[in-house]
C-alpha positions as CSV (number, residue, x, y, z in Angstrom):
1,M,14.1,-18.9,-30.8
2,N,11.1,-20.9,-29.6
3,A,8.0,-19.5,-27.3
4,D,10.0,-20.8,-24.1
5,Q,13.2,-18.9,-25.0
6,I,11.2,-15.9,-25.8
7,L,9.6,-16.4,-22.3
8,V,13.0,-16.8,-20.6
9,E,14.2,-13.6,-22.0
10,I,11.3,-11.6,-20.8
11,R,11.5,-12.5,-17.6
12,E,15.3,-11.9,-17.6
13,T,14.8,-8.4,-19.2
14,N,11.8,-7.8,-16.7
15,L,14.4,-8.6,-13.7
16,S,16.9,-6.3,-15.5
17,Y,14.5,-3.6,-16.0
18,L,13.7,-3.3,-12.3
19,M,17.2,-4.0,-11.2
20,L,18.5,-0.8,-13.0
21,A,15.3,1.1,-12.4
22,Q,15.5,0.6,-8.6
23,S,19.0,1.7,-8.7
24,L,18.6,4.8,-10.7
25,I,15.7,5.7,-8.5
26,R,17.6,5.6,-5.0
27,A,20.8,7.2,-7.1
28,D,18.8,10.3,-8.3
29,R,15.2,10.3,-8.4
30,E,14.5,13.1,-10.8
31,Q,17.1,11.9,-13.2
32,A,15.3,8.3,-13.1
33,L,11.7,9.6,-13.9
34,F,13.0,11.1,-16.5
35,R,15.3,8.3,-18.0
36,L,12.5,5.9,-17.3
37,G,9.5,8.0,-18.0
38,I,7.6,6.8,-15.2
39,S,5.4,8.7,-12.9
40,E,6.0,9.3,-8.9
41,E,3.7,7.0,-7.8
42,T,5.5,4.1,-10.0
43,A,8.9,5.3,-8.8
44,D,7.7,5.0,-5.0
45,L,6.5,1.3,-5.4
46,I,9.6,0.2,-7.5
47,A,12.0,1.7,-4.8
48,V,10.5,-0.5,-2.3
49,L,10.6,-3.6,-3.8
50,T,12.2,-6.2,-2.1
51,P,14.1,-8.8,-4.0
52,A,11.5,-11.8,-3.7
53,Q,8.6,-8.9,-4.8
54,M,11.0,-8.1,-8.0
55,M,11.5,-12.0,-8.5
56,K,7.7,-12.4,-8.5
57,V,6.7,-9.3,-10.5
58,A,9.5,-10.0,-13.0
59,A,8.5,-13.6,-13.7
60,G,5.4,-12.5,-16.0
61,N,5.2,-13.3,-19.8
62,T,4.9,-9.2,-20.7
63,L,7.6,-6.9,-20.7
64,L,7.4,-4.4,-18.1
65,C,9.4,-1.6,-20.0
66,R,8.3,-0.3,-23.4
67,M,9.5,1.7,-26.6
68,R,8.9,5.0,-25.6
69,I,9.8,6.3,-28.8
70,D,6.5,6.0,-30.7
71,D,7.2,9.1,-33.1
72,D,8.5,8.9,-36.8
73,M,10.4,12.8,-36.1
74,V,12.2,11.6,-33.1
75,W,13.1,8.1,-34.7
76,G,14.5,10.2,-37.6
77,L,16.3,12.6,-35.2
78,L,17.8,9.6,-33.2
79,T,18.9,7.5,-36.0
80,N,20.2,10.5,-38.3
81,H,18.3,9.9,-41.3
82,G,19.6,11.6,-44.1
83,K,21.6,13.9,-42.3
84,S,25.4,14.0,-42.0
85,S,27.3,13.2,-39.0
86,A,28.0,16.8,-38.0
87,N,24.3,17.4,-37.5
88,E,23.8,14.1,-35.1
89,S,24.7,16.0,-32.1
90,V,21.9,18.3,-32.8
91,G,19.6,15.8,-33.9
92,R,20.1,13.7,-30.6
93,L,19.8,17.0,-28.6
94,H,16.7,18.0,-30.2
95,A,15.2,14.2,-29.6
96,S,15.9,14.9,-25.8
97,I,14.2,18.0,-26.1
98,L,11.1,16.3,-27.8
99,M,11.0,13.2,-25.2
100,A,11.5,15.6,-21.8
101,G,8.5,17.5,-23.3
102,R,6.4,14.5,-23.4
103,H,7.7,13.1,-20.0
104,Q,6.4,16.6,-18.7
105,E,3.1,16.1,-20.3
106,A,2.5,12.7,-18.8
107,A,3.6,13.7,-15.4
């Protein structure tokens, strides 16, 4: 993949992210804040973006979304490293609890 292809992929990802975020915010704001890991202010801005504004914002060369999981423990829980499949749902639940706590700290 060359640099031009990467930029096209970034722009498409940005537009998809903005469309999904706006849809989630309009459908269930509280769930959207949690799932997207964004603030009330950011949700307010995304909720009122016009299609033209979304296209303009998405056209940048930097991803708008980011990996929220920067914790080895959460990655381990989500990927089930060293655990049996019986513990998978417990690990995912634990990871969700940890990420929810971090969302509350950031809010």
